[in-house]
C-alpha positions in Angstrom: -47.1 -45.5 -45.4 -48.2 -41.9 -44.7 -45.6 -41.2 -42.0 -43.0 -39.7 -44.5 -45.6 -37.3 -45.9 -46.7 -36.3 -42.4 -43.1 -35.8 -41.4 -42.4 -33.6 -44.4 -45.6 -31.5 -43.8 -44.8 -31.0 -40.1 -41.2 -30.0 -40.7 -42.3 -27.5 -43.4 -44.8 -26.0 -41.0 -42.6 -26.0 -37.8 -39.2 -25.4 -39.4 -37.4 -28.0 -37.2 -36.5 -31.7 -37.5 -39.5 -33.9 -36.6 -39.6 -37.6 -35.7 -43.1 -39.1 -36.2 -43.6 -41.7 -33.4 -47.1 -42.8 -34.4 -49.8 -41.8 -36.9 -53.2 -43.4 -37.0 -55.9 -42.3 -39.5 -59.3 -43.7 -39.2 -62.6 -42.6 -40.5 -63.4 -39.3 -38.9 -60.5 -39.4 -36.4 -56.7 -39.0 -36.5 -54.1 -39.6 -33.8 -50.5 -38.3 -34.1 -47.5 -38.5 -31.8 -44.2 -36.8 -32.8 -41.0 -35.3 -31.2 -39.8 -31.9 -32.2 -36.0 -31.6 -32.5 -35.6 -34.6 -30.2 -36.7 -32.5 -27.2 -40.5 -31.8 -27.1 -43.1 -34.6 -27.2 -46.4 -33.6 -28.9 -49.5 -35.9 -28.6 -52.7 -35.0 -30.5 -56.1 -36.7 -31.1 -58.9 -35.1 -33.1 -62.0 -35.5 -35.2 -61.7 -34.2 -38.7 -64.0 -33.3 -41.5 -62.9 -33.6 -45.1 -65.2 -30.9 -46.4 -63.8 -27.5 -45.4 -60.9 -29.2 -43.7 -62.0 -29.0 -40.1 -60.2 -30.4 -37.0 -61.5 -30.6 -33.4 -59.3 -32.3 -30.8 -57.0 -32.3 -27.9 -53.2 -31.9 -27.5 -50.5 -32.4 -25.0 -46.9 -31.0 -25.1 -44.2 -32.1 -22.7 -40.5 -31.2 -22.6 -37.8 -31.5 -20.0 -35.8 -28.8 -21.7 -36.1 -27.3 -25.2 -33.0 -25.6 -26.7 -33.4 -23.8 -30.0 -30.4 -21.8 -31.3 -29.4 -20.8 -27.8 -32.9 -20.0 -26.7 -33.7 -22.3 -23.8 -37.2 -23.2 -22.5 -37.1 -25.1 -19.2 -39.5 -27.8 -18.2 -42.9 -27.5 -19.8 -46.2 -29.4 -19.6 -49.1 -28.0 -21.5 -52.4 -29.5 -22.6 -55.7 -28.3 -24.0 -58.1 -28.2 -27.0 -57.8 -27.0 -30.5 -60.3 -26.4 -33.3 -59.7 -25.6 -36.9 -62.0 -24.3 -39.5 -60.3 -23.6 -42.8 -57.5 -21.2 -42.0 -58.8 -20.1 -38.6 -57.5 -21.9 -35.5 -58.8 -21.7 -31.9 -56.5 -22.8 -29.1 -57.1 -23.1 -25.4 -54.9 -24.7 -22.7 -53.3 -24.7 -19.4 -50.3 -26.2 -17.7 -46.8 -25.4 -16.5 -44.2 -23.3 -18.2 -41.4 -21.0 -17.1 -41.9 -22.3 -13.6 -45.4 -21.0 -13.3 -49.0 -22.1 -14.0 -50.4 -20.8 -17.2 -54.0 -20.5 -18.7 -54.4 -19.2 -22.2 -56.7 -19.0 -25.2 -56.2 -17.3 -28.6 -57.4 -17.4 -32.1 -55.2 -17.4 -35.2 -56.6 -15.5 -38.1 -54.6 -14.5 -41.2 -51.5 -15.8 -39.4 -52.0 -13.2 -36.6 -52.9 -14.1 -33.0 -56.2 -12.5 -31.9 -58.8 -12.8 -29.1 -56.0 -13.4 -26.7 -56.5 -14.3 -23.1 -53.4 -15.2 -21.0 -52.8 -15.6 -17.3 -49.5 -16.5 -15.7 -48.6 -16.1 -12.0 -45.1 -16.1 -10.6 -43.2 -17.0 -13.7 -39.5 -17.2 -13.0 -37.5 -14.2 -14.4 -34.3 -16.2 -14.8 -36.1 -18.7 -17.0 -37.5 -15.9 -19.1 -34.0 -14.4 -19.6 -32.7 -17.8 -20.5 -35.5 -18.3 -23.0 -34.5 -15.0 -24.6 -30.9 -16.2 -24.9 -29.6 -13.8 -22.1 -27.5 -14.6 -19.0 -29.6 -15.1 -16.0 -28.5 -11.9 -14.3 -31.6 -11.5 -12.2 -34.0 -13.5 -10.2 -37.7 -12.7 -9.6 -41.3 -13.3 -10.3 -43.4 -12.2 -13.3 -47.2 -11.9 -13.4 -48.9 -11.6 -16.8 -52.6 -10.9 -17.3 -53.8 -10.3 -20.9 -57.6 -10.0 -21.5 -58.3 -9.0 -25.1 -61.1 -11.3 -26.2 -62.3 -9.0 -28.9 -59.0 -8.0 -30.5 -59.3 -7.5 -34.2 -62.8 -6.0 -33.8 -63.0 -2.3 -34.8 -64.8 -1.5 -31.5 -62.9 -3.9 -29.3 -61.6 -3.1 -25.9 -59.3 -5.0 -23.6 -56.2 -4.7 -21.4 -53.0 -6.4 -20.5 -50.6 -6.2 -17.6 -47.1 -7.3 -16.8 -45.6 -7.0 -13.3 -42.1 -8.0 -12.2 -41.8 -8.3 -8.4 -39.5 -9.7 -5.7 -36.6 -9.3 -8.2 -32.9 -8.7 -7.6 -29.7 -9.0 -9.6 -27.3 -11.9 -9.2 -24.4 -9.8 -7.9 -21.8 -12.6 -8.2 -22.7 -13.3 -11.8 -22.6 -9.6 -12.7 -19.2 -9.3 -11.1 -17.9 -12.4 -12.8 -19.2 -11.5 -16.3 -18.6 -7.7 -16.3 -16.3 -6.9 -13.4 -18.9 -4.5 -12.0 -19.8 -4.6 -8.3 -23.5 -3.8 -7.6 -24.8 -2.4 -4.3 -25.7 -5.0 -1.7 -29.4 -4.5 -2.3 -29.7 -4.4 -6.1 -33.4 -4.7 -6.8 -35.2 -4.5 -10.1 -38.9 -3.8 -10.8 -40.9 -3.5 -14.0 -44.5 -2.9 -15.0 -46.2 -2.6 -18.3 -49.8 -1.9 -19.3 -51.5 -2.4 -22.6 -55.0 -1.0 -23.4 -56.9 -2.1 -26.5 -59.1 0.4 -28.2 -60.4 -0.7 -31.6 -57.5 -1.5 -33.8 -54.9 0.2 -31.6 -53.1 -1.1 -28.5 -51.7 1.7 -26.3 -48.7 0.7 -24.3 -46.9 2.2 -21.2 -44.0 0.6 -19.5 -41.3 1.3 -16.9 -38.3 -0.7 -15.7 -36.3 0.5 -12.7 -33.0 -0.9 -11.3 -29.6 -0.1 -10.0 -28.2 -0.6 -13.6 -30.7 1.0 -15.8 -34.2 2.4 -16.2 -36.4 2.4 -19.3 -39.6 4.4 -19.7 -42.0 3.9 -22.7 -44.6 6.6 -23.3 -47.0 7.6 -26.1 -46.5 4.1 -27.5 -49.1 2.2 -29.5 -49.5 -0.8 -31.8 -51.6 -0.6 -34.9 -53.2 -4.0 -35.4 -54.3 -3.4 -38.9 -50.9 -2.1 -40.3 -48.9 -4.1 -37.7 -46.9 -0.9 -36.9 -45.4 -0.4 -33.4 -44.2 3.1 -32.6 -43.6 5.3 -29.6 -41.2 7.3 -27.4 -38.6 6.1 -24.9 -36.4 7.5 -22.2 -33.3 5.4 -21.4 -31.0 5.8 -18.4 -28.1 3.3 -18.3 -26.0 3.6 -15.2 -23.3 1.2 -16.4 -22.8 0.3 -20.1 -20.6 -2.7 -19.5 -23.6 -5.1 -19.2 -25.6 -3.6 -22.0 -22.5 -3.7 -24.4 -20.9 -6.9 -23.2 -17.9 -5.0 -21.7 -17.2 -3.1 -24.9 -18.1 0.3 -23.3 -18.2 1.5 -19.8 -19.9 4.4 -17.9 -23.3 6.0 -17.8 -25.5 6.9 -20.7 -28.8 8.7 -21.0 -30.9 9.1 -24.1 -34.4 9.8 -25.3 -36.1 9.6 -28.6 -38.5 7.7 -30.9 -38.8 4.1 -32.0 -40.8 2.3 -34.7 -41.3 -1.3 -35.7 -42.9 -2.1 -39.0 -42.8 -5.7 -40.1 -39.2 -6.8 -39.5 -37.7 -3.3 -39.9 -36.9 -1.6 -36.6 -36.1 2.1 -36.4 -34.8 4.1 -33.4 -33.7 7.7 -33.1 -32.6 9.8 -30.2 -30.4 12.4 -28.6 -28.0 12.3 -25.7 -26.1 14.9 -23.7 -24.2 12.4 -21.5 -20.9 13.4 -23.1 -21.4 17.1 -23.2 -22.6 18.8 -26.4 -25.1 16.7 -28.2 -24.9 13.2 -29.6 -27.7 12.4 -32.1 -28.4 9.1 -33.7 -30.9 7.3 -35.9 -30.7 3.6 -36.8 -32.9 1.7 -39.2 -32.2 0.4 -42.7 -29.5 3.1 -42.7 -27.9 4.9 -39.8 -26.5 8.3 -38.9 -24.6 9.6 -35.9 -23.9 13.3 -35.4 -21.4 14.6 -32.8 -21.6 18.3 -31.8 -19.2 19.7 -29.4 -18.8 16.3 -27.6 -16.4 16.4 -24.6 -13.3 14.3 -25.3 -12.6 13.9 -21.7 -16.0 12.4 -21.2 -15.8 10.1 -24.2 -12.4 8.5 -23.3 -13.7 6.7 -20.2 -16.5 5.3 -22.4 -13.8 3.3 -24.3 -12.0 2.3 -21.1 -9.2 4.9 -21.7 -7.6 7.2 -19.1 -8.5 10.8 -19.5 -5.3 11.9 -21.2 -6.7 14.7 -23.4 -9.5 17.2 -23.6 -11.2 19.0 -26.4 -14.4 19.0 -28.5 -15.3 16.3 -30.9 -17.4 17.1 -34.0 -18.4 15.1 -37.0 -20.8 12.7 -38.6 -21.0 8.9 -39.2 -23.4 7.8 -41.9 -24.3 4.3 -43.1 -26.3 4.3 -46.4 -27.1 0.6 -45.9 -26.4 -1.2 -42.7 -26.9 -4.6 -44.2 -24.4 -3.8 -47.0 -22.2 -2.0 -44.5 -21.6 1.0 -46.7 -21.2 4.7 -45.7 -18.8 7.4 -44.7 -17.6 9.4 -41.7 -15.9 12.7 -41.0 -14.5 13.4 -37.5 -12.3 16.2 -36.2 -11.0 17.7 -33.0 -9.9 21.3 -32.9 -7.9 23.0 -30.1 -7.5 19.8 -28.2 -4.8 19.5 -25.5 -3.0 16.7 -23.7 -3.3 16.5 -19.9 0.3 16.5 -18.6 -0.6 15.1 -15.2 -2.2 12.0 -16.7 0.9 11.4 -18.9 3.2 11.7 -15.8 1.1 9.3 -13.7 0.3 6.7 -16.4 3.4 6.6 -18.5 6.0 8.6 -16.6 6.3 11.1 -19.5 6.7 14.8 -18.7 5.0 16.9 -21.4 4.5 20.7 -21.4 1.4 21.8 -19.5 0.5 24.1 -22.4 0.1 22.2 -25.6 -2.4 21.8 -28.4 -3.4 19.3 -31.0 -5.9 18.8 -33.8 -7.2 15.5 -35.2 -9.0 14.8 -38.4 -10.1 11.5 -39.9 -12.2 11.0 -43.0 -13.2 7.7 -44.6 -15.6 5.7 -46.7 -17.1 2.3 -46.3 -17.9 0.3 -49.5 -18.4 -3.4 -50.0 -17.5 -4.0 -46.3 -14.2 -2.1 -46.6 -13.2 1.1 -44.9 -10.7 3.4 -46.6 -9.6 6.4 -44.7 -6.9 8.9 -43.8 -6.0 10.0 -40.3 -3.9 13.1 -39.3 -2.8 14.2 -35.8 -1.0 17.5 -35.5 0.3 18.8 -32.2 2.9 20.9 -30.6 4.6 17.6 -29.6 4.2 15.3 -32.6 2.7 14.6 -36.0 1.1 11.3 -37.0 -0.3 10.5 -40.4 -2.0 7.2 -41.3 -2.4 7.3 -45.0 -4.1 4.8 -47.3 -5.7 3.2 -44.2 -7.8 0.2 -45.1 -10.0 -1.9 -42.8 -11.9 -5.0 -44.0 -15.1 -5.2 -41.9 -15.6 -8.9 -42.8 -12.0 -10.2 -42.3 -11.3 -7.7 -39.5 -8.0 -6.7 -41.2 -6.4 -3.3 -40.8 -3.6 -2.1 -43.1 -2.1 1.4 -43.1 1.0 3.3 -43.9 2.2 5.6 -41.1 4.5 8.6 -40.7 5.4 9.7 -37.2 7.5 12.8 -36.2 8.3 13.9 -32.7 9.0 17.6 -32.6 10.8 17.4 -29.3 12.0 14.1 -27.9 12.8 15.5 -24.5 9.2 16.6 -24.1 8.0 13.0 -24.2 11.1 11.4 -22.8 12.3 13.8 -20.1 15.0 11.4 -18.8 16.7 11.4 -22.2 19.8 13.5 -22.7 18.7 14.9 -26.1 18.7 18.6 -26.7 15.6 20.6 -26.5 13.8 20.7 -29.9 15.6 17.6 -31.2 13.3 15.6 -33.5 12.8 11.9 -34.0 10.7 10.1 -36.6 9.6 6.8 -38.0 7.9 5.8 -41.2 6.5 2.5 -42.3 3.6 0.1 -42.5 1.3 -1.5 -39.9 -1.1 -4.4 -40.1 -3.6 -5.7 -37.6 -5.8 -8.8 -37.6 -5.7 -10.6 -34.3 -1.9 -9.9 -34.7 -0.2 -6.5 -34.8 2.6 -6.2 -37.3 4.6 -2.9 -37.5 7.6 -2.4 -39.8 9.5 0.7 -40.8 12.5 2.9 -40.6 13.4 5.6 -38.1 14.6 9.1 -38.9 17.4 10.8 -37.0 19.1 7.7 -35.5 21.4 7.0 -38.5 21.4 6.3 -42.2 19.0 3.4 -42.1 17.5 2.0 -39.0 14.9 -0.6 -39.9 12.6 -2.4 -37.5 9.8 -4.9 -37.4 7.4 -6.1 -34.7 5.0 -9.1 -34.9 2.7 -9.5 -31.9 1.4 -12.9 -33.1 -1.8 -14.0 -31.4 -0.7 -17.7 -31.6 3.0 -18.3 -31.1 5.9 -16.1 -30.1 5.8 -12.4 -30.4 8.8 -11.3 -32.5 10.8 -8.1 -33.0 13.8 -7.2 -35.2 16.1 -4.2 -35.5 18.6 -3.9 -38.3 20.7 -0.7 -38.0 23.9 -0.3 -40.0 25.6 3.0 -39.2 23.4 3.8 -36.3 24.5 7.0 -34.4 25.6 5.9 -30.9 25.2 9.4 -29.4 21.5 9.5 -30.5 20.8 6.1 -28.9 22.5 7.0 -25.6 20.6 10.3 -25.5 17.2 8.5 -26.0 18.1 6.0 -23.2 18.8 8.9 -20.9 22.5 8.0 -20.6 25.2 10.7 -20.8 26.8 10.8 -24.2 30.2 9.4 -23.3 30.9 8.3 -26.8 30.1 9.3 -30.4 30.3 7.6 -33.8 28.5 5.0 -35.8 27.9 1.4 -35.1 26.3 -1.6 -36.9 23.6 -3.0 -34.7 21.3 -6.0 -35.2 18.8 -7.3 -32.7 16.4 -10.3 -33.3 13.9 -11.1 -30.6 12.5 -14.6 -31.3 10.1 -14.3 -28.4 9.4 -10.8 -27.0 7.3 -12.0 -24.0 9.9 -14.6 -22.9 12.7 -12.1 -23.7 14.6 -14.5 -26.0 16.7 -13.5 -29.0 20.2 -12.5 -30.3 22.1 -9.3 -30.8 25.3 -8.1 -32.4 27.1 -4.7 -32.2 30.2 -3.5 -34.1 31.7 0.0 -34.1 35.1 0.8 -35.6 35.0 4.6 -35.6 33.9 5.6 -32.1 35.4 8.5 -30.1 34.9 9.2 -26.4 33.7 12.7 -25.5 36.0 14.7 -23.2 33.3 16.7 -21.3 31.1 13.7 -20.6 34.1 11.6 -19.5 35.3 14.3 -17.2 31.9 14.4 -15.5 32.0 10.6 -15.2 35.6 9.9 -14.1 36.9 13.4 -13.3 39.3 13.4 -16.3 38.8 14.7 -19.8 39.5 11.6 -21.9 39.2 11.6 -25.7 40.3 8.6 -27.7 39.3 6.4 -30.5 37.5 3.2 -29.6 36.6 0.0 -31.4 33.8 -2.2 -30.0 32.5 -5.6 -31.0 29.8 -7.4 -28.9 27.4 -10.2 -29.5 25.2 -12.4 -27.4 21.8 -13.9 -26.7 18.7 -13.0 -24.6 17.3 -15.8 -22.6 14.3 -14.9 -20.3 15.7 -12.5 -17.7 19.3 -12.9 -18.7 21.7 -11.6 -21.3 24.7 -13.7 -22.3 27.4 -11.9 -24.3 31.0 -11.5 -25.3 32.6 -8.1 -25.8 35.9 -6.8 -27.3 37.0 -3.3 -26.7 40.1 -1.8 -28.4 41.5 1.5 -27.4 45.0 3.2 -27.5 45.2 2.8 -23.8 44.1 -0.8 -23.4 42.4 -3.8 -25.0 39.6 -5.3 -23.0 37.9 -8.7 -23.6 34.8 -9.6 -21.6 34.0 -13.3 -22.1 31.0 -15.2 -21.0 29.4 -12.1 -19.5 26.0 -12.7 -17.9 23.6 -9.8 -17.1 20.6 -10.7 -15.0 17.9 -8.1 -15.7 15.7 -9.1 -12.8 18.4 -8.9 -10.2 20.3 -6.1 -12.0 23.5 -8.1 -11.6 26.4 -8.8 -13.9 29.2 -11.4 -14.0 32.0 -11.9 -16.5 35.5 -13.1 -17.1 37.8 -10.4 -18.3 41.2 -9.9 -19.9 42.8 -6.4 -19.9 45.9 -5.9 -21.9 47.6 -2.5 -21.3 50.6 -2.0 -23.6 52.0 1.0 -21.6 50.8 2.0 -18.2 52.4 5.4 -18.5 49.6 6.5 -20.9 47.1 5.9 -18.1 48.9 8.3 -15.6 46.7 11.4 -16.5 43.5 9.4 -15.7 44.4 7.3 -12.7 46.5 9.8 -10.6 49.2 7.1 -10.3 52.6 6.9 -12.0 53.0 3.4 -13.3 55.2 2.1 -16.1 55.5 -0.8 -18.5 53.1 -3.3 -20.0 50.7 -5.4 -18.0 48.0 -8.0 -18.6 45.2 -8.6 -16.1 43.0 -11.7 -16.1 40.1 -12.6 -13.8 36.4 -12.5 -13.1 34.2 -9.6 -11.9 30.6 -9.5 -10.7 28.2 -6.8 -9.4 24.8 -6.9 -7.8 24.8 -4.6 -4.8 28.6 -4.3 -4.6 31.4 -4.8 -7.1 33.4 -8.0 -6.6 36.6 -8.5 -8.7 39.2 -11.2 -8.6 42.2 -11.8 -10.9 45.9 -12.1 -11.4 48.8 -11.0 -13.5 52.1 -12.7 -14.4 53.4 -9.8 -16.4 55.9 -8.8 -13.7 57.3 -12.4 -13.4 56.0 -14.6 -10.6 52.4 -14.0 -9.9 50.2 -11.4 -8.3 46.7 -12.3 -7.2 44.2 -9.6 -6.3 40.6 -9.2 -5.2 38.3 -6.2 -4.9 35.2 -6.4 -2.7 33.3 -3.2 -2.6 36.1 -0.6 -1.8 38.6 -3.1 -0.3 41.5 -4.2 -2.6 43.6 -7.1 -1.4 46.7 -8.6 -3.2 49.1 -11.5 -2.8 52.5 -11.4 -4.3 54.5 -14.6 -5.1 58.1 -14.7 -6.5 57.9 -11.3 -8.3 61.3 -9.9 -9.2 62.0 -6.7 -7.2 63.5 -5.0 -10.2 60.1 -5.4 -12.0 58.2 -4.0 -9.1 60.5 -1.0 -8.9 60.1 -0.5 -12.7 56.3 -0.7 -12.4 56.4 2.1 -9.8 58.9 4.1 -11.7 61.5 3.9 -8.9 65.3 3.6 -9.3 66.3 0.0 -9.6 68.7 0.0 -6.6 67.8 -3.5 -5.4 67.5 -7.1 -6.5 65.5 -10.1 -5.2 62.2 -11.8 -5.3 59.2 -10.4 -3.4 56.6 -12.4 -1.5 53.8 -10.8 0.5 50.4 -9.2 0.9 48.8 -5.8 0.5 45.5 -4.2 1.3 44.2 -0.9 0.0 40.9 1.0 0.6 40.0 2.8 -2.6 37.6 5.2 -0.9 39.8 6.1 2.0 43.0 5.8 -0.2 44.8 4.1 2.6 46.5 0.7 2.9 49.4 -1.5 4.1 52.0 -3.6 2.2 54.2 -6.3 3.8 56.9 -8.0 1.7 59.4 -10.7 2.4 62.2 -10.2 -0.1 64.3 -13.3 -0.8 67.9 -13.1 -2.1 67.9 -9.4 -1.5 70.9 -7.6 -3.0 72.0 -4.0 -3.6 72.4 -3.5 -7.4 75.9 -2.7 -8.6 76.4 1.0 -9.1 79.0 3.8 -8.7 78.0 4.0 -5.1 78.8 0.4 -4.4 82.2 0.9 -6.1 82.9 3.8 -3.8 82.0 1.6 -0.7 84.2 -1.2 -2.1 87.2 1.2 -2.4 86.9 1.9 1.3 86.0 -1.5 2.6 87.7 -3.7 0.1 84.4 -5.5 -0.2 81.8 -5.0 -2.9 78.3 -4.5 -1.2 76.6 -5.6 -4.5 78.0 -9.1 -4.0 76.4 -9.5 -0.6 73.2 -11.6 -0.5 71.0 -10.8 2.5 69.3 -14.0 3.8 66.3 -12.2 5.4 64.7 -9.0 4.2 61.4 -7.4 5.3 59.6 -4.4 3.7 56.7 -2.6 5.3 54.7 0.4 4.0 51.8 2.4 5.3 49.8 4.3 2.7 47.7 7.3 3.7 46.3 9.2 0.8 49.3 10.8 -0.9 51.9 9.9 1.8 53.7 6.5 2.0 55.9 5.7 5.0 58.1 2.6 4.8 60.8 0.6 6.5 63.3 -2.0 5.1 65.3 -4.4 7.1 67.8 -6.8 5.4 70.0 -9.2 7.4 73.0 -11.2 6.1 75.6 -13.5 7.8 78.2 -10.6 8.1 76.1 -7.6 7.1 72.8 -5.7 7.4 70.9 -2.9 5.7 68.2 -0.8 7.2 65.8 2.0 6.3 63.7 2.9 9.3 62.0 6.2 8.4 61.4 6.2 4.6 58.8 8.6 3.3 57.3 9.4 -0.2 55.1 12.4 -0.3 53.3 12.9 -3.6 52.0 16.3 -2.5 55.5 17.8 -2.6 56.9 15.1 -4.8 59.7 14.3 -2.3 61.4 11.1 -1.2 63.2 11.1 2.2 65.0 8.3 3.9 68.1 7.5 6.0 69.8 4.2 5.8 72.5 2.2 7.6 74.8 -0.4 6.0 76.9 -2.6 8.3 79.6 -5.0 7.1 81.5 -6.8 9.7 83.0 -4.0 11.9 82.3 -1.3 9.4 79.2 0.9 9.5 78.1 3.2 6.7 75.4 5.8 7.0 73.6 7.4 4.1 70.5 9.2 3.0 68.0 9.4 0.2 66.7 12.7 -1.0 65.0 14.1 -4.1 61.8 12.7 -5.7 60.2 9.3 -6.1 61.1 9.3 -9.8 64.6 10.7 -9.3 66.0 10.0 -5.9 69.6 11.0 -4.9 71.5 8.6 -2.7 74.6 9.8 -0.7 76.7 8.2 2.0 78.7 9.7 4.9 82.3 9.2 3.6 83.9 11.4 6.4 83.2 8.9 9.1 84.4 6.1 6.9 87.7 7.9 6.2 88.2 8.7 9.8 87.7 5.1 10.8 90.1 4.0 8.1 92.8 6.4 9.1 92.8 5.3 12.7 93.6 1.8 11.6 97.3 0.9 12.6 98.0 -1.0 9.4 96.8 2.0 7.3 98.7 4.4 9.5 102.0 2.5 8.9 101.5 2.5 5.2 100.9 6.3 5.2 104.0 6.9 7.3 106.0 4.8 4.9 104.7 6.5 1.9 104.4 10.2 3.0 106.6 10.3 6.1 105.6 10.4 9.8 104.7 14.1 9.8 102.4 14.0 6.8 100.7 10.9 8.2 100.1 12.6 11.6 98.7 15.6 9.7 96.1 13.5 7.9 95.2 11.7 11.0 94.5 14.9 12.8 92.1 16.3 10.1 88.5 16.6 11.2 86.3 15.0 8.4 
């Protein structure tokens, strides 16, 4: 019947859930067994007196493990006596706790422990740390001896001691939690002494270790007012453990501390960062920075030392619990360290540079509102209307960025010295960083957005109608081969995985003569139209591209660029309306239209294969590195001669192979010309007049052409054989250096032989034949001689025959 009331009373007193196992009330005695929070078993038996509410009994407390809001007490087994008279309680006991034997006695008067006697030998340090809710970073033994039986008495005396011995850090756990490697022997020692004199307890203490040391001096506790105050000296050799990896480095400070009720106050000064850092923390807080070294502060926040200067300012919190206050920080005559920028980010900035930084803000109702300005010889950055919600951890700000000299920060860029670049927009951060805005100097409107997304894919988007191509090329460090505007759109659906889409379109682009000359040795200026689109997928880019120029139209289909391997592969189609327009840029005289189709790839070397049917028949070709090979099938000889700009003296169909080394500018061509004929001309009519047979009607059954190309000189031979005739050129030569074409040829028909020669240029050769020999041979013919005698008389005929042609 009484259990519910007992349960309610115990829970109100203890503040934790209680299960009453048994309760027995008899005249003058009471027995009670209950479990606290399902973990600690408490058994009591006592005599009681109704008048004055007195208790006198025994107790026993056992627990395998007791966990309260992350504070863990290991195995405990305590038993002893208790006595209560009114509001005063006397407790004595002994047992096992924190891995050690414990003997204790104390008296509770006015809710304060007094007359304390406590002895504990070899308590385990790791269990004490766990009890305090801290990682068990150290192992060791703690001895505690408190003897203050008269505490609370105005003339009381007593003492207490705490000694930590045989202690060392858990190096593996320190490394695991904080990434800090301790020396092999990382020991820790601590001792504290307390002396009771009347209503005051004087305390001295010292902790020494490889990580930190703490010294307490002039410290005392006023029992009557319950005020604890004193001085401290703190030397932290590594802040990572103390700040849970938020800060790093060494820190020294000294100052005063005070504890009154639940209000703790600490103040101090530190010169660890040069200058003076002052602080006071209590109900309110204030931090002052006087000539603090920036290069010493940057490592504190895990930043490389990229700048130097002096930091000054104040941070004030009117009410820490309400999180309200203000701050004012500034850096004058700061400078960036060019060596650090080169090593960390590959940026080359002037050795001599300056910057100033100012930031002011107020905190009200857990919201920070501030303005930040960075002015330097290199850049200007302004964060205006900055707002940070301390509760929601949300940062929102507008920004305005201006680079005074792009080349100073991006030395590989091709921008001019002093050329500016800017961006303006809005940023937002709460687990996820979102930046949006527009750039200045790249075009009419270049808008971008980046979303880092803590959960899900990081996204980025660029929308740039009318972007200036020359500015983009310059920023990329690429020579400005082309100028004009282009519509560009890039959407990265997953930045980390490098996935997204893009499209480019430019209709008013113009190549730049000077840059093209440096690239290809020729000053080429022409209008260009470009259209390209594709997708990003992991390390690869898939795209199609169309390029339109007055010289050629180029289509690159199913192009694949592998960013990891730095390789590219694509199908191509090149449509050249008139090869003659290319002559100034390729050092070759070619004529007529041509369409080339094929596939090219490049990783370490360029590989290209393709064909053309523009000349009739088919020409297959391949380029591996510098070696060009071709196979010719059923290509009309007239078309080949037309392509090369030679006189179309011959007919037939060409079959054969060719090789050419682009670097050495040398090669070999071998052709088999089927149905070879000499094209009708005034020359063939002349030969017909003498022979009575038209050479243009002769079809040679076997014809071979061979050419050796060495730079600007081509030497060739041609052998054609028919059933009753032959045609040979054995020493043909075309020299581009002197623009000359030389060759001697022999034409044989039955019993007649005609010799001739080719002179002039490749474009305009002159062909002549030796008619004197032909005439002489004809006049010696008896049939011809009789006809001449009959027509002219015997004397005239003999005269002609005797002439020396």
